[in-house]
C-alpha positions in Angstrom: -9.3 -8.5 -15.1 -12.4 -7.2 -17.1 -11.6 -5.6 -20.4 -13.7 -2.2 -20.5 -14.2 -0.3 -23.7 -11.3 2.0 -24.4 -9.0 0.3 -21.8 -8.0 -2.9 -23.7 -4.5 -2.0 -24.1 -3.8 -1.2 -20.5 -5.6 -4.2 -19.4 -3.6 -6.3 -21.8 -0.3 -4.7 -20.6 -1.5 -5.2 -16.9 -2.3 -9.0 -17.6 1.0 -9.5 -19.3 3.3 -7.7 -17.0 1.8 -7.5 -13.6 -0.4 -10.5 -12.9 2.7 -12.6 -11.7 3.9 -10.1 -9.2 3.0 -10.7 -5.5 1.4 -7.7 -3.7 3.2 -7.3 -0.3 1.3 -4.4 1.0 -2.3 -5.5 0.9 -5.3 -3.3 2.0 -5.4 -5.3 5.3 -2.0 -5.0 6.1 -2.1 -1.1 5.5 -5.2 -0.7 7.7 -3.4 -2.6 10.5 -0.4 -0.4 10.1 -2.5 2.8 10.1 -4.4 1.7 13.2 -0.9 0.9 15.0 0.4 4.4 13.8 -2.8 6.1 15.3 -2.2 4.1 18.5 1.1 5.7 18.9 3.7 3.4 17.3 6.5 5.4 15.7 7.2 5.2 11.9 10.7 3.7 12.7 9.0 0.8 14.4 6.4 0.3 11.7 9.3 0.3 9.1 11.2 -2.4 11.4 8.2 -4.6 11.6 6.5 -4.1 8.2 9.2 -3.2 6.0 10.7 0.1 4.6 7.8 0.5 1.9 5.0 0.7 4.5 5.2 4.5 4.5 3.7 4.3 1.1 0.5 3.1 2.6 -0.3 6.5 4.3 -1.3 9.8 3.0 0.5 13.0 3.8 -2.2 14.0 6.4 -1.9 10.5 8.0 1.8 11.1 8.3 1.5 14.6 9.4 -1.3 14.0 12.0 -0.1 10.6 13.5 3.7 10.1 12.9 6.0 10.8 15.8 
């Protein structure tokens, strides 16, 4: 990660504490889930297939407009 002027401490903390963590909910996975939600898949079905934290990929408007 690049170190920008004024953000050295935060980038250093990120490098030391977060780089080893695996990201489970990538942008592609969230986009795929949003498409499924728009096409009529219920939130319960998405949670069963994608995991219980998939809801964090969506904004409040996404959930309000497309969730059943």
